[in-house]
N, C-alpha and C positions, 0 to 999 in steps of 0.2 A: 580452251576457247577456238571458234572459226575467227584465226583476223578478218575477214569481212564482215563478223559482227557488231551489233549496235553494241552504246557502252551496257546494258543488261545482258548482254552475249544471245540477243535474241537476232536472226539473220532476218525473220520477216520485221524488225526494225530498222534497221540498218536498210532495206530492199526500201522500206516509206520514206524513209532521209531522203536514198540518193535516189526514187523518181520524184520525188517533191522539186528537193535544188533541180533537177533536172525540168521539171513543170514551169520554175521560177523565172529560171532561163531564158528558157522558152519562152515565155509571155514578155521579156521581157525583151525579145529583140521583135517581135509583133508592132506592127501600129497601135496607138493610143484607140480607143475606142469603150463603146458600154460592155462588150463580150471581155473585153478583155480588162477592164475592170470588176465585172460578174466575177470572172473567174480567175482575177488574183485576189479578190477577199472570200474567196476559197480555200486558194494556197495559205493565206492566214493567215485563218483558221488553224489549219491545221496545222501549220510551224508551230500555236500557239498551241492545242493539245500534245504536240509529239512534246515541244520543254514543260510541257505542266509530268510528263510524264518523268522526268529529274525525281524530283518529288515526291509523287504518287504516284511506282511504278500503275503500268497499267493492268488491268484483265487478259488474257486472252482474247478472250472479244472482243477488248474493245483497241487491240492487234487489228484484230480480221478484221474487222473494221473502215480501220481508220486506210488498209491497206486496199481495199477493196476500194476504199469511197476516193486517197489519193491515184487512182491504178485507175480510173475514171473518169481522173481530174486531168491526166494525164494528157489517157486520148481523147479525150474534149479538147485539150490543146495545140497536137499535132493533127487534125485534123479543120481545129479555125486556120492556124498556120499553115497548110495546102487551101482553105480559101471554103474547106466542103460547104457547103451552108447550112449542116444539122450541126458546123461547128461552132 
């Protein structure tokens, strides 16, 4: 088993967990505001989904979907941190 993989042995899940952790840390470094709160709420929802997978393992489609959503959120948080208007 890959030592970098998540609890279920999925490298994709490990990537989701790492990207989500990084995003939450990045959002915590930004000044409070409506957009930061909105992105943090998304991140919290994604964390709940990840936690639920401990009792109900996700399908491959669910893993793929959450990976895309978390990576998109990470990009949004980075853009917001740079002051990009679309972020």
